N, CA, C, O and the ligand as a Tripos MOL2 file, in Angstrom:
@<TRIPOS>MOLECULE
protein
  277   275    70     0     0
PROTEIN
NO_CHARGES

@<TRIPOS>ATOM
      1 N         -19.3880  241.9490  -35.9090 N.3       1 MET1
      2 CA        -20.6130  241.3130  -36.1460 C.3       1 MET1
      3 C         -20.6050  240.0060  -35.5490 C.2       1 MET1
      4 O         -19.6510  239.2590  -35.7670 O.2       1 MET1
      5 N         -21.5570  239.6490  -34.8230 N.am      2 GLU2
      6 CA        -21.6560  238.0790  -34.1160 C.3       2 GLU2
      7 C         -22.8050  237.4680  -34.9940 C.2       2 GLU2
      8 O         -23.5570  238.1260  -35.7130 O.2       2 GLU2
      9 N         -22.8230  236.1120  -34.8240 N.am      3 THR3
     10 CA        -23.7050  235.3290  -35.7490 C.3       3 THR3
     11 C         -24.4510  234.3440  -34.7110 C.2       3 THR3
     12 O         -23.8020  233.6050  -33.9710 O.2       3 THR3
     13 N         -25.7330  234.3810  -34.7080 N.am      4 VAL4
     14 CA        -26.6340  233.3680  -34.0270 C.3       4 VAL4
     15 C         -27.6400  232.6290  -35.0100 C.2       4 VAL4
     16 O         -28.2600  233.1880  -35.9150 O.2       4 VAL4
     17 N         -27.6970  231.3290  -34.6970 N.am      5 VAL5
     18 CA        -28.7210  230.6420  -35.3740 C.3       5 VAL5
     19 C         -29.8240  230.1970  -34.5500 C.2       5 VAL5
     20 O         -29.6220  229.4430  -33.5980 O.2       5 VAL5
     21 N         -31.1970  230.6940  -34.9120 N.am      6 LEU6
     22 CA        -32.2800  230.5950  -34.0680 C.3       6 LEU6
     23 C         -33.0940  229.4360  -34.7730 C.2       6 LEU6
     24 O         -33.1980  229.4470  -35.9990 O.2       6 LEU6
     25 N         -33.6930  228.3980  -33.9840 N.am      7 LYS7
     26 CA        -34.5930  227.5370  -34.4950 C.3       7 LYS7
     27 C         -35.9900  227.9930  -34.4540 C.2       7 LYS7
     28 O         -36.4080  228.4350  -33.3840 O.2       7 LYS7
     29 N         -36.7760  227.9460  -35.4880 N.am      8 VAL8
     30 CA        -38.0250  228.7460  -35.5480 C.3       8 VAL8
     31 C         -39.0570  227.6940  -36.1580 C.2       8 VAL8
     32 O         -38.8780  227.0590  -37.1970 O.2       8 VAL8
     33 N         -40.2290  227.6230  -35.2760 N.am      9 GLU9
     34 CA        -41.4010  226.7680  -35.7080 C.3       9 GLU9
     35 C         -42.3480  227.5030  -36.6080 C.2       9 GLU9
     36 O         -42.5210  228.7180  -36.5160 O.2       9 GLU9
     37 N         -42.9120  226.7940  -37.4160 N.am     10 GLY10
     38 CA        -44.2010  227.3010  -38.1520 C.3      10 GLY10
     39 C         -43.8660  227.9640  -39.5840 C.2      10 GLY10
     40 O         -44.7870  228.4320  -40.2530 O.2      10 GLY10
     41 N         -42.5700  227.9960  -40.0300 N.am     11 MET11
     42 CA        -42.2550  228.6010  -41.3930 C.3      11 MET11
     43 C         -42.4720  227.6540  -42.3440 C.2      11 MET11
     44 O         -41.8250  226.6090  -42.2740 O.2      11 MET11
     45 N         -43.3040  227.8280  -43.2680 N.am     12 SER12
     46 CA        -43.5470  226.7910  -44.3590 C.3      12 SER12
     47 C         -43.3170  227.0870  -45.8040 C.2      12 SER12
     48 O         -43.1010  226.1730  -46.5990 O.2      12 SER12
     49 N         -43.3630  228.5140  -46.2150 N.am     13 CYS13
     50 CA        -43.0880  228.9110  -47.3890 C.3      13 CYS13
     51 C         -42.2130  230.0850  -47.6450 C.2      13 CYS13
     52 O         -41.4880  230.4810  -46.7320 O.2      13 CYS13
     53 N         -42.2110  230.7450  -48.9330 N.am     14 GLY14
     54 CA        -41.4370  231.8640  -49.0250 C.3      14 GLY14
     55 C         -42.0770  233.0910  -48.3250 C.2      14 GLY14
     56 O         -41.3400  234.0170  -47.9860 O.2      14 GLY14
     57 N         -43.2610  233.1400  -48.1190 N.am     15 HIS15
     58 CA        -43.9330  234.3100  -47.3850 C.3      15 HIS15
     59 C         -43.4390  234.2370  -45.9550 C.2      15 HIS15
     60 O         -43.0010  235.2540  -45.4170 O.2      15 HIS15
     61 N         -43.4880  233.1360  -45.3490 N.am     16 CYS16
     62 CA        -43.0510  232.9400  -44.0280 C.3      16 CYS16
     63 C         -41.4320  233.3690  -43.9700 C.2      16 CYS16
     64 O         -41.0020  234.0780  -43.0600 O.2      16 CYS16
     65 N         -40.7160  232.9340  -44.8830 N.am     17 LYS17
     66 CA        -39.2820  233.2220  -44.7750 C.3      17 LYS17
     67 C         -39.1170  234.6730  -44.9450 C.2      17 LYS17
     68 O         -38.2110  235.1940  -44.2940 O.2      17 LYS17
     69 N         -39.8740  235.4510  -45.7460 N.am     18 ALA18
     70 CA        -39.8430  236.7830  -45.9100 C.3      18 ALA18
     71 C         -40.2300  237.5540  -44.7050 C.2      18 ALA18
     72 O         -39.5610  238.5180  -44.3310 O.2      18 ALA18
     73 N         -41.1850  237.1910  -44.1540 N.am     19 SER19
     74 CA        -41.7850  237.9070  -42.9490 C.3      19 SER19
     75 C         -40.7260  237.8210  -41.7630 C.2      19 SER19
     76 O         -40.4700  238.8080  -41.0720 O.2      19 SER19
     77 N         -40.1470  236.6200  -41.5760 N.am     20 VAL20
     78 CA        -39.2900  236.5230  -40.5430 C.3      20 VAL20
     79 C         -38.0170  237.3630  -40.6770 C.2      20 VAL20
     80 O         -37.5190  238.0010  -39.7490 O.2      20 VAL20
     81 N         -37.5200  237.2950  -41.9780 N.am     21 GLU21
     82 CA        -36.3020  238.0150  -42.3490 C.3      21 GLU21
     83 C         -36.4510  239.5380  -42.2570 C.2      21 GLU21
     84 O         -35.5340  240.2760  -41.8950 O.2      21 GLU21
     85 N         -37.7900  239.9930  -42.6450 N.am     22 LYS22
     86 CA        -38.0870  241.3800  -42.5590 C.3      22 LYS22
     87 C         -38.1320  241.8580  -41.1030 C.2      22 LYS22
     88 O         -37.5680  242.8850  -40.7230 O.2      22 LYS22
     89 N         -38.8430  241.0410  -40.3160 N.am     23 ALA23
     90 CA        -38.9680  241.4020  -38.9220 C.3      23 ALA23
     91 C         -37.5410  241.5290  -38.2180 C.2      23 ALA23
     92 O         -37.2980  242.3940  -37.3760 O.2      23 ALA23
     93 N         -36.7360  240.6870  -38.6000 N.am     24 LEU24
     94 CA        -35.3320  240.7760  -38.0790 C.3      24 LEU24
     95 C         -34.5260  241.9030  -38.5120 C.2      24 LEU24
     96 O         -33.8190  242.5750  -37.7620 O.2      24 LEU24
     97 N         -34.6780  242.0830  -39.8330 N.am     25 LYS25
     98 CA        -33.7320  243.2880  -40.3890 C.3      25 LYS25
     99 C         -34.3960  244.5060  -39.8100 C.2      25 LYS25
    100 O         -33.6760  245.5030  -39.7630 O.2      25 LYS25
    101 N         -35.5870  244.6230  -39.3720 N.am     26 GLY26
    102 CA        -36.1290  245.7490  -38.8950 C.3      26 GLY26
    103 C         -35.6570  246.1890  -37.5380 C.2      26 GLY26
    104 O         -35.9870  247.2700  -37.0520 O.2      26 GLY26
    105 N         -34.8170  245.2570  -36.9000 N.am     27 LEU27
    106 CA        -34.3460  245.6740  -35.6100 C.3      27 LEU27
    107 C         -32.9470  246.3540  -35.8010 C.2      27 LEU27
    108 O         -32.0600  245.8770  -36.5090 O.2      27 LEU27
    109 N         -32.8520  247.4790  -35.1160 N.am     28 ASN28
    110 CA        -31.5790  248.1770  -35.0630 C.3      28 ASN28
    111 C         -30.5500  247.1880  -34.5580 C.2      28 ASN28
    112 O         -30.7430  246.4880  -33.5640 O.2      28 ASN28
    113 N         -29.4550  247.1640  -35.2830 N.am     29 GLY29
    114 CA        -28.2960  246.2850  -34.7940 C.3      29 GLY29
    115 C         -28.1820  244.9710  -35.6470 C.2      29 GLY29
    116 O         -27.1770  244.2630  -35.5930 O.2      29 GLY29
    117 N         -29.1890  244.7050  -36.3820 N.am     30 VAL30
    118 CA        -29.3090  243.5100  -37.1510 C.3      30 VAL30
    119 C         -28.7370  243.7330  -38.5120 C.2      30 VAL30
    120 O         -29.3380  244.5030  -39.2600 O.2      30 VAL30
    121 N         -27.5770  243.1110  -38.9430 N.am     31 GLY31
    122 CA        -26.9540  243.2930  -40.3150 C.3      31 GLY31
    123 C         -27.6440  242.5910  -41.3660 C.2      31 GLY31
    124 O         -28.0180  243.1490  -42.3970 O.2      31 GLY31
    125 N         -27.8340  241.2480  -41.0870 N.am     32 ASN32
    126 CA        -28.5580  240.3080  -42.0470 C.3      32 ASN32
    127 C         -29.2700  239.2400  -41.3140 C.2      32 ASN32
    128 O         -28.9490  238.8910  -40.1780 O.2      32 ASN32
    129 N         -30.3050  238.7000  -42.0350 N.am     33 ALA33
    130 CA        -31.1310  237.5970  -41.5640 C.3      33 ALA33
    131 C         -31.4430  236.5760  -42.7930 C.2      33 ALA33
    132 O         -31.9590  236.9780  -43.8360 O.2      33 ALA33
    133 N         -31.1470  235.4650  -42.6130 N.am     34 THR34
    134 CA        -31.3820  234.4190  -43.5930 C.3      34 THR34
    135 C         -32.0040  233.2250  -43.0710 C.2      34 THR34
    136 O         -31.4560  232.5280  -42.2170 O.2      34 THR34
    137 N         -33.2690  232.9440  -43.6240 N.am     35 VAL35
    138 CA        -33.9790  231.7930  -43.2220 C.3      35 VAL35
    139 C         -33.7250  230.6260  -44.0820 C.2      35 VAL35
    140 O         -33.7260  230.7310  -45.3090 O.2      35 VAL35
    141 N         -33.5120  229.5370  -43.4790 N.am     36 ASN36
    142 CA        -33.4520  228.2570  -44.0580 C.3      36 ASN36
    143 C         -34.5830  227.3890  -43.7760 C.2      36 ASN36
    144 O         -34.6680  226.7650  -42.7180 O.2      36 ASN36
    145 N         -35.4720  227.3340  -44.7200 N.am     37 LEU37
    146 CA        -36.8220  226.7130  -44.5670 C.3      37 LEU37
    147 C         -36.7580  225.1830  -44.2560 C.2      37 LEU37
    148 O         -37.5350  224.6470  -43.4660 O.2      37 LEU37
    149 N         -35.7220  224.4830  -44.9730 N.am     38 GLU38
    150 CA        -35.6710  223.0240  -44.7150 C.3      38 GLU38
    151 C         -35.1330  222.7130  -43.3800 C.2      38 GLU38
    152 O         -35.4830  221.7420  -42.7080 O.2      38 GLU38
    153 N         -34.1460  223.7080  -42.9920 N.am     39 ALA39
    154 CA        -33.5830  223.3930  -41.5600 C.3      39 ALA39
    155 C         -34.4840  223.9880  -40.5240 C.2      39 ALA39
    156 O         -34.3260  223.6610  -39.3480 O.2      39 ALA39
    157 N         -35.3940  224.8160  -40.8620 N.am     40 LYS40
    158 CA        -36.3790  225.4980  -39.9160 C.3      40 LYS40
    159 C         -35.4330  226.3910  -39.0660 C.2      40 LYS40
    160 O         -35.5800  226.4000  -37.8440 O.2      40 LYS40
    161 N         -34.6020  227.0370  -39.5760 N.am     41 ASN41
    162 CA        -33.8640  227.9610  -38.7360 C.3      41 ASN41
    163 C         -33.6760  229.3500  -39.4230 C.2      41 ASN41
    164 O         -34.0320  229.5000  -40.5920 O.2      41 ASN41
    165 N         -33.1420  230.3250  -38.7320 N.am     42 VAL42
    166 CA        -32.6680  231.5480  -39.2990 C.3      42 VAL42
    167 C         -31.2990  231.9260  -38.6910 C.2      42 VAL42
    168 O         -31.0450  231.7450  -37.5000 O.2      42 VAL42
    169 N         -30.4140  232.4720  -39.5950 N.am     43 THR43
    170 CA        -29.1950  232.8470  -39.2230 C.3      43 THR43
    171 C         -29.0680  234.2690  -39.2420 C.2      43 THR43
    172 O         -29.3060  234.8930  -40.2760 O.2      43 THR43
    173 N         -28.6840  234.8790  -38.1010 N.am     44 VAL44
    174 CA        -28.8050  236.2190  -37.9060 C.3      44 VAL44
    175 C         -27.3580  236.8420  -37.6400 C.2      44 VAL44
    176 O         -26.6940  236.4360  -36.6870 O.2      44 VAL44
    177 N         -26.8760  237.8400  -38.5030 N.am     45 GLU45
    178 CA        -25.7270  238.5680  -38.2080 C.3      45 GLU45
    179 C         -26.1010  239.9430  -37.5080 C.2      45 GLU45
    180 O         -26.9500  240.7350  -37.9180 O.2      45 GLU45
    181 N         -25.3380  240.0760  -36.4130 N.am     46 TYR46
    182 CA        -25.9030  241.3220  -35.5510 C.3      46 TYR46
    183 C         -24.7460  241.9930  -34.8030 C.2      46 TYR46
    184 O         -23.6360  241.4700  -34.7120 O.2      46 TYR46
    185 N         -25.0660  243.1730  -34.2760 N.am     47 ASP47
    186 CA        -24.0250  243.9340  -33.4840 C.3      47 ASP47
    187 C         -24.5030  243.6260  -32.0510 C.2      47 ASP47
    188 O         -25.5800  244.0710  -31.6540 O.2      47 ASP47
    189 N         -23.7550  242.9100  -31.3210 N.am     48 GLY48
    190 CA        -24.1940  242.5930  -29.8650 C.3      48 GLY48
    191 C         -24.2410  243.7840  -29.0080 C.2      48 GLY48
    192 O         -24.7640  243.6880  -27.8980 O.2      48 GLY48
    193 N         -23.7540  244.8780  -29.4040 N.am     49 SER49
    194 CA        -23.6980  246.0200  -28.4390 C.3      49 SER49
    195 C         -25.1030  246.8730  -28.8690 C.2      49 SER49
    196 O         -25.3740  247.8610  -28.1850 O.2      49 SER49
    197 N         -25.8930  246.5480  -29.8600 N.am     50 ALA50
    198 CA        -26.9850  247.1880  -30.2960 C.3      50 ALA50
    199 C         -28.2830  246.3150  -30.1430 C.2      50 ALA50
    200 O         -29.3340  246.9450  -30.0250 O.2      50 ALA50
    201 N         -28.3400  245.0110  -30.1320 N.am     51 VAL51
    202 CA        -29.3840  244.2520  -30.0930 C.3      51 VAL51
    203 C         -29.0470  242.8120  -29.5020 C.2      51 VAL51
    204 O         -27.9180  242.3460  -29.6540 O.2      51 VAL51
    205 N         -30.0210  242.1310  -28.8410 N.am     52 ASN52
    206 CA        -29.8500  240.7940  -28.2390 C.3      52 ASN52
    207 C         -30.7390  239.7720  -28.6520 C.2      52 ASN52
    208 O         -31.7780  240.0740  -29.2400 O.2      52 ASN52
    209 N         -30.4190  238.4960  -28.3880 N.am     53 VAL53
    210 CA        -31.2930  237.4260  -28.8370 C.3      53 VAL53
    211 C         -32.7160  237.5830  -28.4440 C.2      53 VAL53
    212 O         -33.6440  237.2960  -29.2010 O.2      53 VAL53
    213 N         -32.8610  238.0360  -27.2690 N.am     54 GLU54
    214 CA        -34.2050  238.2120  -26.6490 C.3      54 GLU54
    215 C         -35.0270  239.1340  -27.5510 C.2      54 GLU54
    216 O         -36.2090  238.8690  -27.7730 O.2      54 GLU54
    217 N         -34.4670  240.1490  -28.0470 N.am     55 ALA55
    218 CA        -35.2230  241.1570  -29.0480 C.3      55 ALA55
    219 C         -35.6530  240.3800  -30.3550 C.2      55 ALA55
    220 O         -36.7510  240.4600  -30.9060 O.2      55 ALA55
    221 N         -34.5880  239.6220  -30.7380 N.am     56 MET56
    222 CA        -34.8090  238.8990  -32.0020 C.3      56 MET56
    223 C         -36.0200  237.8800  -31.8250 C.2      56 MET56
    224 O         -36.8780  237.8060  -32.7050 O.2      56 MET56
    225 N         -36.0820  237.0650  -30.6340 N.am     57 GLN57
    226 CA        -36.9830  236.2890  -30.5110 C.3      57 GLN57
    227 C         -38.4240  236.8890  -30.3560 C.2      57 GLN57
    228 O         -39.4440  236.3140  -30.7360 O.2      57 GLN57
    229 N         -38.3790  238.0840  -29.7660 N.am     58 LYS58
    230 CA        -39.7290  238.8860  -29.6500 C.3      58 LYS58
    231 C         -40.0690  239.3140  -31.0040 C.2      58 LYS58
    232 O         -41.2550  239.1780  -31.3020 O.2      58 LYS58
    233 N         -39.2450  239.8290  -31.9400 N.am     59 ALA59
    234 CA        -39.5790  240.1340  -33.2860 C.3      59 ALA59
    235 C         -40.0720  239.0580  -33.9700 C.2      59 ALA59
    236 O         -40.9910  239.3200  -34.7470 O.2      59 ALA59
    237 N         -39.6880  237.8270  -33.8920 N.am     60 ILE60
    238 CA        -40.1570  236.7600  -34.6230 C.3      60 ILE60
    239 C         -41.4490  236.3860  -34.1020 C.2      60 ILE60
    240 O         -42.3660  236.1410  -34.8850 O.2      60 ILE60
    241 N         -41.6290  236.3080  -32.6880 N.am     61 GLU61
    242 CA        -42.9160  235.9990  -32.2150 C.3      61 GLU61
    243 C         -44.0040  236.9720  -32.4930 C.2      61 GLU61
    244 O         -45.1650  236.5660  -32.5560 O.2      61 GLU61
    245 N         -43.7260  238.1790  -32.6560 N.am     62 ASP62
    246 CA        -44.6460  239.3900  -33.0480 C.3      62 ASP62
    247 C         -45.1620  239.0880  -34.4400 C.2      62 ASP62
    248 O         -46.2710  239.5350  -34.7310 O.2      62 ASP62
    249 N         -44.4750  238.3690  -35.3480 N.am     63 VAL63
    250 CA        -45.0210  238.2160  -36.6550 C.3      63 VAL63
    251 C         -45.5830  236.6790  -36.7330 C.2      63 VAL63
    252 O         -45.9180  236.2000  -37.8170 O.2      63 VAL63
    253 N         -45.6530  236.0380  -35.6710 N.am     64 GLY64
    254 CA        -46.3910  234.7060  -35.7380 C.3      64 GLY64
    255 C         -45.7070  233.3520  -35.6530 C.2      64 GLY64
    256 O         -46.2930  232.2780  -35.7920 O.2      64 GLY64
    257 N         -44.4790  233.4970  -35.4230 N.am     65 TYR65
    258 CA        -43.8190  232.2800  -35.3670 C.3      65 TYR65
    259 C         -43.0380  232.0540  -33.9520 C.2      65 TYR65
    260 O         -42.7610  232.9910  -33.2040 O.2      65 TYR65
    261 N         -42.7410  230.7920  -33.7020 N.am     66 GLU66
    262 CA        -42.2170  230.4980  -32.3420 C.3      66 GLU66
    263 C         -40.7010  230.1250  -32.4260 C.2      66 GLU66
    264 O         -40.2530  229.3640  -33.2840 O.2      66 GLU66
    265 N         -40.0160  230.6810  -31.5400 N.am     67 VAL67
    266 CA        -38.7280  230.3920  -31.4450 C.3      67 VAL67
    267 C         -38.4090  229.1750  -30.4310 C.2      67 VAL67
    268 O         -38.7930  229.2020  -29.2620 O.2      67 VAL67
    269 N         -37.7550  228.2240  -30.9220 N.am     68 VAL68
    270 CA        -37.5400  227.0500  -29.9970 C.3      68 VAL68
    271 C         -36.0580  226.9060  -29.6840 C.2      68 VAL68
    272 O         -35.2730  227.1720  -30.5940 O.2      68 VAL68
    273 N         -35.5950  226.5280  -28.5380 N.am     69 ASN69
    274 CA        -34.2500  226.3620  -28.2230 C.3      69 ASN69
    275 C         -33.8110  224.8810  -27.9820 C.2      69 ASN69
    276 O         -32.6420  224.6220  -27.6960 O.2      69 ASN69
    277 CU        -45.6410  230.7310  -45.1830 Cu       70 CU70
@<TRIPOS>BOND
     1     1     2 1
     2     2     3 1
     3     3     4 2
     4     3     5 am
     5     5     6 1
     6     6     7 1
     7     7     8 2
     8     7     9 am
     9     9    10 1
    10    10    11 1
    11    11    12 2
    12    11    13 am
    13    13    14 1
    14    14    15 1
    15    15    16 2
    16    15    17 am
    17    17    18 1
    18    18    19 1
    19    19    20 2
    20    19    21 am
    21    21    22 1
    22    22    23 1
    23    23    24 2
    24    23    25 am
    25    25    26 1
    26    26    27 1
    27    27    28 2
    28    27    29 am
    29    29    30 1
    30    30    31 1
    31    31    32 2
    32    31    33 am
    33    33    34 1
    34    34    35 1
    35    35    36 2
    36    35    37 am
    37    37    38 1
    38    38    39 1
    39    39    40 2
    40    39    41 am
    41    41    42 1
    42    42    43 1
    43    43    44 2
    44    43    45 am
    45    45    46 1
    46    46    47 1
    47    47    48 2
    48    47    49 am
    49    49    50 1
    50    50    51 1
    51    51    52 2
    52    51    53 am
    53    53    54 1
    54    54    55 1
    55    55    56 2
    56    55    57 am
    57    57    58 1
    58    58    59 1
    59    59    60 2
    60    59    61 am
    61    61    62 1
    62    62    63 1
    63    63    64 2
    64    63    65 am
    65    65    66 1
    66    66    67 1
    67    67    68 2
    68    67    69 am
    69    69    70 1
    70    70    71 1
    71    71    72 2
    72    71    73 am
    73    73    74 1
    74    74    75 1
    75    75    76 2
    76    75    77 am
    77    77    78 1
    78    78    79 1
    79    79    80 2
    80    79    81 am
    81    81    82 1
    82    82    83 1
    83    83    84 2
    84    83    85 am
    85    85    86 1
    86    86    87 1
    87    87    88 2
    88    87    89 am
    89    89    90 1
    90    90    91 1
    91    91    92 2
    92    91    93 am
    93    93    94 1
    94    94    95 1
    95    95    96 2
    96    95    97 am
    97    97    98 1
    98    98    99 1
    99    99   100 2
   100    99   101 am
   101   101   102 1
   102   102   103 1
   103   103   104 2
   104   103   105 am
   105   105   106 1
   106   106   107 1
   107   107   108 2
   108   107   109 am
   109   109   110 1
   110   110   111 1
   111   111   112 2
   112   111   113 am
   113   113   114 1
   114   114   115 1
   115   115   116 2
   116   115   117 am
   117   117   118 1
   118   118   119 1
   119   119   120 2
   120   119   121 am
   121   121   122 1
   122   122   123 1
   123   123   124 2
   124   123   125 am
   125   125   126 1
   126   126   127 1
   127   127   128 2
   128   127   129 am
   129   129   130 1
   130   130   131 1
   131   131   132 2
   132   131   133 am
   133   133   134 1
   134   134   135 1
   135   135   136 2
   136   135   137 am
   137   137   138 1
   138   138   139 1
   139   139   140 2
   140   139   141 am
   141   141   142 1
   142   142   143 1
   143   143   144 2
   144   143   145 am
   145   145   146 1
   146   146   147 1
   147   147   148 2
   148   147   149 am
   149   149   150 1
   150   150   151 1
   151   151   152 2
   152   151   153 am
   153   153   154 1
   154   154   155 1
   155   155   156 2
   156   155   157 am
   157   157   158 1
   158   158   159 1
   159   159   160 2
   160   159   161 am
   161   161   162 1
   162   162   163 1
   163   163   164 2
   164   163   165 am
   165   165   166 1
   166   166   167 1
   167   167   168 2
   168   167   169 am
   169   169   170 1
   170   170   171 1
   171   171   172 2
   172   171   173 am
   173   173   174 1
   174   174   175 1
   175   175   176 2
   176   175   177 am
   177   177   178 1
   178   178   179 1
   179   179   180 2
   180   179   181 am
   181   181   182 1
   182   182   183 1
   183   183   184 2
   184   183   185 am
   185   185   186 1
   186   186   187 1
   187   187   188 2
   188   187   189 am
   189   189   190 1
   190   190   191 1
   191   191   192 2
   192   191   193 am
   193   193   194 1
   194   194   195 1
   195   195   196 2
   196   195   197 am
   197   197   198 1
   198   198   199 1
   199   199   200 2
   200   199   201 am
   201   201   202 1
   202   202   203 1
   203   203   204 2
   204   203   205 am
   205   205   206 1
   206   206   207 1
   207   207   208 2
   208   207   209 am
   209   209   210 1
   210   210   211 1
   211   211   212 2
   212   211   213 am
   213   213   214 1
   214   214   215 1
   215   215   216 2
   216   215   217 am
   217   217   218 1
   218   218   219 1
   219   219   220 2
   220   219   221 am
   221   221   222 1
   222   222   223 1
   223   223   224 2
   224   223   225 am
   225   225   226 1
   226   226   227 1
   227   227   228 2
   228   227   229 am
   229   229   230 1
   230   230   231 1
   231   231   232 2
   232   231   233 am
   233   233   234 1
   234   234   235 1
   235   235   236 2
   236   235   237 am
   237   237   238 1
   238   238   239 1
   239   239   240 2
   240   239   241 am
   241   241   242 1
   242   242   243 1
   243   243   244 2
   244   243   245 am
   245   245   246 1
   246   246   247 1
   247   247   248 2
   248   247   249 am
   249   249   250 1
   250   250   251 1
   251   251   252 2
   252   251   253 am
   253   253   254 1
   254   254   255 1
   255   255   256 2
   256   255   257 am
   257   257   258 1
   258   258   259 1
   259   259   260 2
   260   259   261 am
   261   261   262 1
   262   262   263 1
   263   263   264 2
   264   263   265 am
   265   265   266 1
   266   266   267 1
   267   267   268 2
   268   267   269 am
   269   269   270 1
   270   270   271 1
   271   271   272 2
   272   271   273 am
   273   273   274 1
   274   274   275 1
   275   275   276 2
@<TRIPOS>SUBSTRUCTURE
     1 MET1         2 RESIDUE 1 A MET
     2 GLU2         6 RESIDUE 1 A GLU
     3 THR3        10 RESIDUE 1 A THR
     4 VAL4        14 RESIDUE 1 A VAL
     5 VAL5        18 RESIDUE 1 A VAL
     6 LEU6        22 RESIDUE 1 A LEU
     7 LYS7        26 RESIDUE 1 A LYS
     8 VAL8        30 RESIDUE 1 A VAL
     9 GLU9        34 RESIDUE 1 A GLU
    10 GLY10       38 RESIDUE 1 A GLY
    11 MET11       42 RESIDUE 1 A MET
    12 SER12       46 RESIDUE 1 A SER
    13 CYS13       50 RESIDUE 1 A CYS
    14 GLY14       54 RESIDUE 1 A GLY
    15 HIS15       58 RESIDUE 1 A HIS
    16 CYS16       62 RESIDUE 1 A CYS
    17 LYS17       66 RESIDUE 1 A LYS
    18 ALA18       70 RESIDUE 1 A ALA
    19 SER19       74 RESIDUE 1 A SER
    20 VAL20       78 RESIDUE 1 A VAL
    21 GLU21       82 RESIDUE 1 A GLU
    22 LYS22       86 RESIDUE 1 A LYS
    23 ALA23       90 RESIDUE 1 A ALA
    24 LEU24       94 RESIDUE 1 A LEU
    25 LYS25       98 RESIDUE 1 A LYS
    26 GLY26      102 RESIDUE 1 A GLY
    27 LEU27      106 RESIDUE 1 A LEU
    28 ASN28      110 RESIDUE 1 A ASN
    29 GLY29      114 RESIDUE 1 A GLY
    30 VAL30      118 RESIDUE 1 A VAL
    31 GLY31      122 RESIDUE 1 A GLY
    32 ASN32      126 RESIDUE 1 A ASN
    33 ALA33      130 RESIDUE 1 A ALA
    34 THR34      134 RESIDUE 1 A THR
    35 VAL35      138 RESIDUE 1 A VAL
    36 ASN36      142 RESIDUE 1 A ASN
    37 LEU37      146 RESIDUE 1 A LEU
    38 GLU38      150 RESIDUE 1 A GLU
    39 ALA39      154 RESIDUE 1 A ALA
    40 LYS40      158 RESIDUE 1 A LYS
    41 ASN41      162 RESIDUE 1 A ASN
    42 VAL42      166 RESIDUE 1 A VAL
    43 THR43      170 RESIDUE 1 A THR
    44 VAL44      174 RESIDUE 1 A VAL
    45 GLU45      178 RESIDUE 1 A GLU
    46 TYR46      182 RESIDUE 1 A TYR
    47 ASP47      186 RESIDUE 1 A ASP
    48 GLY48      190 RESIDUE 1 A GLY
    49 SER49      194 RESIDUE 1 A SER
    50 ALA50      198 RESIDUE 1 A ALA
    51 VAL51      202 RESIDUE 1 A VAL
    52 ASN52      206 RESIDUE 1 A ASN
    53 VAL53      210 RESIDUE 1 A VAL
    54 GLU54      214 RESIDUE 1 A GLU
    55 ALA55      218 RESIDUE 1 A ALA
    56 MET56      222 RESIDUE 1 A MET
    57 GLN57      226 RESIDUE 1 A GLN
    58 LYS58      230 RESIDUE 1 A LYS
    59 ALA59      234 RESIDUE 1 A ALA
    60 ILE60      238 RESIDUE 1 A ILE
    61 GLU61      242 RESIDUE 1 A GLU
    62 ASP62      246 RESIDUE 1 A ASP
    63 VAL63      250 RESIDUE 1 A VAL
    64 GLY64      254 RESIDUE 1 A GLY
    65 TYR65      258 RESIDUE 1 A TYR
    66 GLU66      262 RESIDUE 1 A GLU
    67 VAL67      266 RESIDUE 1 A VAL
    68 VAL68      270 RESIDUE 1 A VAL
    69 ASN69      274 RESIDUE 1 A ASN
    70 CU70       277 GROUP 0 **** ****
């Protein structure tokens, strides 16, 4: 498993946290996703042979949030 931390704009409450985590966990190859609302980021544990950061960004954007680098 590899770990990446993505900065995400627009998350403000528990609902935002849940939708971002759900979107990421729905990707094949993602083992875990944990949003930190205060830090405005999400820590993702993933299998690099099954999923990449680009797919994670797209999943986050598809549910209405923006990934900033
Ligand atoms: Cu919210």
